[in-house]
Wavefront OBJ file of the C-alpha trace (Angstrom):
o trace
v 3.287 14.396 -7.848
v 6.167 12.437 -9.294
v 6.622 9.118 -7.515
v 9.924 7.303 -7.016
v 8.543 4.212 -5.257
v 6.335 1.377 -6.486
v 3.340 2.670 -4.550
v 1.460 3.720 -7.730
v 1.680 0.126 -8.993
v 0.196 -1.057 -5.703
v -2.563 1.552 -5.957
v -3.420 0.371 -9.468
v -3.448 -3.284 -8.395
v -5.737 -2.560 -5.467
v -7.998 -0.336 -7.579
v -8.409 -3.281 -9.943
v -8.672 -6.096 -7.400
v -10.426 -4.355 -4.486
v -12.226 -1.182 -5.600
v -12.698 1.285 -2.766
v -9.811 -0.237 -0.771
v -8.718 3.220 0.382
v -11.923 3.626 2.416
v -10.569 0.975 4.790
v -7.400 2.940 5.539
v -7.284 5.009 8.701
v -4.550 7.575 7.961
v -3.990 8.214 11.677
v -2.952 4.584 12.184
v -1.236 4.069 8.855
v 2.391 2.960 9.102
v 3.977 1.116 6.172
v 6.364 -0.784 8.460
v 3.638 -2.349 10.635
v 2.075 -5.584 9.307
v -1.322 -4.624 10.716
v -1.328 -0.876 10.005
v 0.255 -0.917 6.524
v -1.836 -0.857 3.352
v -2.365 -4.624 3.200
v -2.821 -4.823 6.964
v -5.644 -2.314 7.010
v -7.294 -3.617 3.846
v -6.967 -7.378 4.462
v -6.340 -7.641 8.217
v -2.620 -8.351 7.935
v 0.270 -7.971 5.540
v 0.541 -11.765 5.223
v -3.175 -12.197 4.463
v -3.009 -9.444 1.855
v -0.101 -11.143 0.083
v -2.019 -14.416 0.093
v -5.185 -12.848 -1.345
v -3.437 -10.734 -3.978
v -0.679 -13.106 -5.033
v -1.910 -16.556 -3.965
v 0.991 -17.118 -1.599
v 1.997 -15.605 1.730
v 5.633 -16.053 0.662
v 5.133 -13.680 -2.271
v 7.792 -11.237 -1.079
v 8.985 -10.292 -4.559
v 5.447 -9.536 -5.704
v 4.757 -7.445 -2.587
v 8.007 -5.581 -3.202
v 7.144 -4.999 -6.871
v 3.885 -3.304 -5.884
v 5.261 -1.113 -3.087
v 3.819 -3.081 -0.178
v 7.124 -4.350 1.260
v 9.755 -2.544 3.310
v 12.367 -5.313 3.524
v 14.202 -4.452 0.305
v 14.047 -0.669 0.062
v 17.806 -0.102 0.092
v 18.063 -1.896 -3.256
v 15.556 0.543 -4.734
v 17.400 3.580 -3.410
v 14.680 5.016 -1.192
v 13.743 4.859 2.468
v 10.792 3.600 4.450
v 9.914 7.244 5.116
v 9.696 7.900 1.372
v 7.449 4.880 0.814
v 5.300 5.948 3.787
v 4.961 9.485 2.408
v 4.044 8.334 -1.090
v 1.409 5.900 0.170
v -0.022 8.658 2.381
v -0.202 10.942 -0.650
v -2.057 8.280 -2.642
v -4.445 7.469 0.211
v -5.161 11.146 0.894
v -5.844 11.913 -2.767
v -8.200 8.945 -3.123
v -10.043 9.674 0.116
v -10.410 13.369 -0.699
v -11.626 12.570 -4.203
v -14.097 10.086 -2.776
v -15.504 12.593 -0.293
v -16.002 15.173 -3.065
v -18.049 12.679 -5.090
v -20.485 12.035 -2.247
l 1 2 3 4 5 6 7 8 9 10 11 12 13 14 15 16 17 18 19 20 21 22 23 24 25 26 27 28 29 30 31 32 33 34 35 36 37 38 39 40 41 42 43 44 45 46 47 48 49 50 51 52 53 54 55 56 57 58 59 60 61 62 63 64 65 66 67 68 69 70 71 72 73 74 75 76 77 78 79 80 81 82 83 84 85 86 87 88 89 90 91 92 93 94 95 96 97 98 99 100 101 102 103
């Protein structure tokens, strides 16, 4: 799949900093626009806590945006929240399916 969002950068960061992060994601609850059901919300308990852990500052909006975790600035990137949601779901699904095949 060819990605147009920054979600692959976020995947790579999480793979490096929190291996197995995708096991914490419940795809049925996943919603990129919800601070508790987004990637950082499900992995770290909240979007704000995830930013603090990954970037050392809960005000790290630019860093969160750079890694495809933020939805506040999507219009500047030329894609929608739905696109970011779909790409993260693709990443999560691929990682979870790959993980289940290895077990």
